[in-house]
C-alpha positions, -999 to +999 in steps of 0.1 A: -504+437-520-470+421-514-452+435-483-420+431-464-424+418-429-393+411-408-371+411-439-394+386-456-415+393-487-452+384-482-471+372-513-508+381-514-533+382-543-546+414-558-583+413-569-578+432-601-603+437-630-600+450-665-624+467-690-619+451-724-646+471-743-621+493-762-593+468-767-589+459-804-583+424-817-548+434-829-538+451-797-503+457-810-512+478-841-503+463-874-485+433-857-509+403-858-482+377-854-467+394-822-503+400-810-513+364-813-480+348-801-486+367-768-523+359-769-515+322-766-511+330-729-548+335-727-554+301-743-531+282-718-534+300-685-571+297-675-569+258-674-532+257-665-535+280-635-566+263-622-546+231-623-517+247-604-542+255-576-557+220-576-523+203-574-511+226-547-542+218-527-533+181-529-498+190-516-508+212-487-509+184-462-473+177-469-461+212-461-446+213-426-428+247-429-453+275-418-435+302-438-436+281-470-473+274-463-480+311-462-461+315-496-480+286-511-514+300-501-504+334-515-493+318-547-526+299-550-546+331-545-525+349-572-528+320-597-566+317-592-569+354-600-547+351-631-569+322-644-600+342-641-587+374-657-572+355-687-605+337-692-622+371-696-598+378-724-610+347-742-646+360-738-634+393-754-618+374-783-650+355-788-670+387-789-647+398-818-655+366-836-623+347-827-636+316-810-609+297-791-629+268-778-617+243-805-582+248-792-588+252-754-607+219-752-574+202-758-557+223-731-585+214-707-580+177-715-543+180-709-546+195-674-578+178-663-573+143-676-537+136-686-523+156-656-553+151-633-555+137-598-552+101-611-524+090-635-536+087-671-548+054-684-546+038-650-508+039-650-495+021-619-478+052-603-481+056-566-502+085-555-474+104-538-450+099-567-476+112-592-481+143-570-444+149-569-441+146-606-468+172-611-452+195-586-420+192-606-439+201-638-454+232-621-419+243-609-406+239-645-435+259-659-430+286-634-394+289-645-407+301-679-434+323-665-408+341-644-386+347-675-416+359-695-428+381-666-394+397-663-393+402-701-426+420-704-417+443-675-388+455-696-403+454-730-404+491-739-409+482-775-445+472-767-452+508-755-434+523-785-455+502-809-487+518-794-499+486-777-533+487-760-528+501-725-553+477-709-537+446-723-502+459-713-514+464-678-528+429-677-496+414-690-473+434-667-495+430-636-494+392-643-457+393-652-448+412-620-467+387-599-449+359-616-416+375-607-429+382-572-437+345-565-410+330-588-395+307-562-427+294-546-434+264-569-397+254-568-396+256-530-429+236-528-414+209-550-381+208-531-400+205-498-423+178-510-402+161-537-383+135-518-346+132-511-313+139-528-306+125-563-341+112-568-355+147-561-331+162-586-338+136-612-375+142-610-369+179-613-349+173-645-378+150-658-403+177-651-384+202-673-377+175-699-415+171-703-425+207-698-401+225-723-411+206-755-448+205-746-449+242-740-431+250-772-455+228-792-486+242-775-473+278-781-466+272-818-499+254-823-518+282-804-502+310-824-510+291-857-546+286-845-552+322-836-538+336-868-556+310-889-590+318-873-585+356-870-615+371-888-597+403-897-569+384-915-594+362-934-567+336-942-542+361-956-515+352-931-501+321-915-478+317-885-442+313-895-408+316-879-400+343-904-428+365-891-421+355-855-384+365-858-393+398-874-413+406-842-384+394-820-361+418-838-385+446-831-385+438-794-421+428-795-414+392-784-387+377-763-356+362-780-352+325-784-320+329-764-338+345-735-363+316-733-339+287-742-312+298-716-338+294-689-335+256-692-298+250-685-300+276-657-328+256-641-309+223-644-279+234-624-279+216-591-273+248-572-300+267-589-328+287-571-354+308-589-348+338-566-320+344-592-347+351-619-358+386-628-359+417-606-382+418-576-375+455-573-388+461-609-419+439-602-428+458-570-423+491-587-447+482-615-473+468-591-472+501-572-481+520-604-503+494-623-538+510-628-555+477-621-534+469-590-539+504-576-577+502-582-578+468-564-558+482-535-581+512-533-612+490-532-597+470-503-589+503-485-624+516-490-639+483-478-618+484-447-629+520-439-665+511-444 
């Protein structure tokens, strides 16, 4: 569990687990569009967060600040746990006859091949420059995950709609940890990303690539899930009209909330510690059933 030590917040993973047996396919009742727009997280995160960990492992030898090194290792542990838990949700969807493998194979290709350890198609990019670019992409992605994490922690409409408690706990545990470690990827990039204007230009390039690709993958993923949902049987398609209806109900973040994250990030003076509420994140993690169970298991193991 994250703790304060000498006025410094310590980031550590929580080995949570979730029981999906009773979670319905439409875990927001009567809201298939909102359900599946959020479900895109489960399509993107298993491969994406495995990739975060791989890239950070490549970058570890460049980290000379011992405090940043602790943060990075805590971040890696949290991201590895996120990847595993979201992969279990994909298994749960498959058990309900919603197979996602036709989509996730492209996500795997993106992170393993296009953004892998070697530049794609043998592009003549120096090894260190390729690492720096990928660190810039991770920092940009983490800007959005911090915004989404903060949103879900405050999304009371999800509770009011009768959303499945297990799924809400997964989303809020994950969202709280994203707020908790919201500055680590940025700090890692700033530390390893070179000097001055070139470092800033690469940060801008990372966001310029990340924002449109994430928007495309999200729209494609939502359309895929709705089209293949066995309970809908083709009666519904993903549309901005349905999406915006869910936004007005508070079941999805507004376009402004997401879009405004980009110009904030591009300010030269920006730092992600400005995103979200660490207090709110810590409060949720203290009450999350999964996080409390994980902490209890650690405590019992220590006593034994």
